[in-house]
N, C-alpha and C positions, 0 to 999 in steps of 0.2 A: 256699214263699215265698222269694223271692230276697233276698240280702243283698250287701253290698259285697265280702265275702270269697269268695262263691261263684263257682265257675268259670263264665265266660260260655259260653253255648251257641254252637256253631259256626254262624256266620251262614249262612243259606241264600242261595245265589246265584240271583237271579231272572233266569235266562237264558230268553229266548223258546224255548218248546218247539216242536220240529219234529214235525209229524204223521208217524206211521209208516205211515199208510194211503196207498197209492199209487193215484193215479187211473189207471184203465185207459187205455192208450194209444189215442187215438181213431184210427179207421180213416181213412186219408188218402183223401179223395174226389177223386181226380184226374179232371179232364176230359181228353179226348183231346189237347187243345191243350197242357195242362200236362205231360202225359206226354211229348209230343214235345220239350218244353224239357228235361225230365230226361234224355231219351235223346239229347240233342244231342251229336254227335260219336261216336256208337256205331259208325259205319261206317268210322272212320279206318283200321282194320286189316282191314276186310272185303275179300275179294278181288273184283276187278272181274268182274262177270258180265253176260252178255247177258240180255235179257228172258226168252228161252226157258229159259236155264240157271237163272235165278232162279225161274221158275215150276216147273221140275222139282224144284229144291231145296225149295221150299215144299211141293210135293205130297208129297215123300218124308216130310217132317216130319208133315204132317197125316195121311197115310195110316197111318203107323206108330203114331201116338198115338191116332187114332180107333179103332184095332183093340182098344184096351184093354190093350195090352202094357205100358203105363206107368201104368196105373191111371186112375181117372176114368171118367166116364160118356160113352159114345160120342156121345150126342145133345148133350151139353154141349161136347165137342170140336168137333162140327159147328157149334154156335152160335158158338163162339169163332172158328172159321174165317171164318164169315160176317161177324162183327164186324170182324175184322182186314182182310178184303177191303174192307169199307166204309171203314175208316180209310185204306187205301191210295189211295182215290179221294176223300178229303176229305169223306166222308159221315159226319161225326161224330154227327149226330143219329140216323142209322140204327144206327150202332155202339152207341150208348147204349141205344137201344130193344131191340136184340138181347140185350144183357147183362141188361137189366131183365126181359125176357120169360123168360129162362132162369134167373132168380134168381141171377145171378153178380154178384160185387162189381165195382166199377170197376177197370180195369187199373191196376196200380201197378208200381213198379220198385225193386229194392234191389241190383241188379247192373248192370254196365255193358253187358251184352249181352242182357238178357232182361227181359220183363215177367211179371207173375203176377196171378192172381186166385184167389178161393176160391168154392166152391159153398156151398150152404146147409148141407151136411153137414161143411164144414170141409176138404174136400180141396183141395189146392193145385195149380193148373194153371200151368205155366211155359211161356212162349212166347218163342222167340228174336225179337229185334227185326227180323230180316230177314223175318219173317212178319207184322210189324205195320207197318213203314215201308218205303218204297222207299229203297235206298241212294243216296247222292249220286253214286257212281261207276258207276251203271248204264250199260251199253253197249247200243247198238242192235244188233238182229240184223242180220247181213250180208245184203244182197239176194241172192236166189236166182240164182246164175249158172249152175250146172250143171243139166242135165236140165230146162231151162225148158219144153221141149215136154211132158215128162211131167207137170210140175206143172200146166200149163195144161189138159192132158187130164183130170187128176184133178179139177181145179176144175170143169170142164165136166160131168164125170160126177156130182159131188156136187150141182151145181146142178140137174141133171135129176131127182134123186131126191126124193121127197116127204119133208118134214122128219119126219113121224111115224115113219118107219122107224128113226130115230136115237133115239127115245124109247120105251123099253119101259114100257108101263103097269104100275102096281103090281099090278093084278089078275092079271097074268101069273104073279106069284109063287105064287099059290094054285093054279096048274095044273102043279105039279111043276117050276116054274122055266122052263117053255116058254112063250114069248110067243105070244099068239093072233095070227092073221093080221090085217093092218091092216084088211082089208075087214070083219072081224067085230067090230072095236072102234071106238068113237067116237074119232076123232082130234082133237087140239087144233087141227088145221089145217082141220077141216071148218068151213066158214064158217057162222057163226051166222045162222039164218034172219032175214031182214029187215034185217040189218046192211048198211051202205053205207059207201063211202069207199075210199080207197087201202089196200091190204094193207100191214101192217107186221109184221116178224118181231122177236120178242123172246124172252127167257127168263124163266121163273119159277123163282126160287131159294128153297128151303125152309129154314127154321131148324132143322128136326128131322132133317136129314141125308138126306132123299130126293134122288134125282138131279134135276138141272135138267130142267125141262120146257120144250121148245121149242114156241112158239106162233106161229101166223101168222093174224091176223085183221084185218078192216077197222078203220079208225080210229073208225068209228061204234059199235063194240061198247062197252058200258058195263062197269063193274067188277063189277057183279052177275053179268053173263054170263061174265066171266073167272073169277069164283069158281065158277060152275057148271061151267065147263070143267075147273077143278082137281078138283072133286068127281067128275067123270066119270072122270078118270084115277086119283084116289085117294079112293075112297068113304069112307075113315076120316076124311076132312077135310071135314066139312059146312061150307057157306059161313059160317054164323054163328060158327064157331070160328077163322076165320083173319082176319088183318089184313094189308093190303097197304101196302107202302111203296115210294115211287119217288123217287129222288134225295134220300133222307134225310127225306122228308115222308110223314106218314101220309095215306093216301087215305081221307078221312073220309066221302065220299059214294059210295054204290054207283051213283048215277045218272051219275057222271062217266064220260065216254067216254075211250078211248085218245087220241083227238084233244085232248080237254080237258086232259089231264095232260101232253101233249106227248111221248107215247111215240115213240121213234125206233128205227131199225133196230139190232138187236143189243144193245139196252140190257137191263138186268136189272130185273125187278119182284120185290121182296123179299116173300116170303110167310112171315109169322110165325105159328107155331102155338102158342098158349098151352098149357103143360103141364097135363095133367089126364087124366081118364078118357077112354079111346078110345071 
C-alpha cells in the first residue's frame, strides 16, 4: 500500500515503440522503359563505336558468358541475349515475354554501367548496358571503298547459293557432328505444298540458344506450317510446345499467314520454347 512518505516509482515513459521486424525489401518490378530512365547517361564515357564494332563487342560478351565460364545456365544467357536484342529494337513486350518464359526476374540496375536479373535459383546475371541499349554516340559503318569488285562478286555468289546450306539442321548433330547433304534433308526453303504468293526470306530465332533458322517461304504459308518446318529441323520442338512472336506481339492464331502478320524480308520471327521435359 502506498503512503505519502513512500518513494514514488520511476514514471514510465510512454514512447511509441518502433517495430523491430523489417519488411522484406520488395523486388523492383522495372519495365524496360523505366530501366531506360535509370540508365540515362550511361554512355557518356562509352567509346564511340561503329555498328559492326559494337556488334563484335556484344558478341564477345555473350559468347564468353554463354559458355558457362562466369556461371549461370547457358540457356538463360541465351534468353537474356534475345531479350536484350528485343530491347535494342524497342520490342519491349517481346523482351518481357522472353524473361517470363525463362523464369527470369525483370531487369534492374544498381550500377551506372550494367543491369542485372536473377533466375529462380537465385543466381545473379549481370549485363553491361551496351548489350541492353544502343549508345547515343553510335557511328555508322564507313561505306566499302576498297575491293568493291570483290564485295560485289561475293554478294553475287552468296545470292546464288541456296539458303539451306547456311543452316545446319539439328539432326546433323546426332550424326557425329557431320551435316547430312541438303538433298537428303528437308530444307526450310522447300516451298510448302499448296502455298502461294511472293517468297519472303526471314529468320526464326530461338529462346533456348539454338542457331537462327533461315526460312524462305511464300507469304501464303500459315504459322502452323511454319511451326511444322521448325519441327522438321528440330524434332525436339513439337509445334504445341512453341510460341511465335513477331514485332513484340504473340502470334495467337496458327491460321494466320506470313502475309497476314506482315512478314518482311530479313525480319526475325521469335520462337519461344517453354522450359520443361524434352
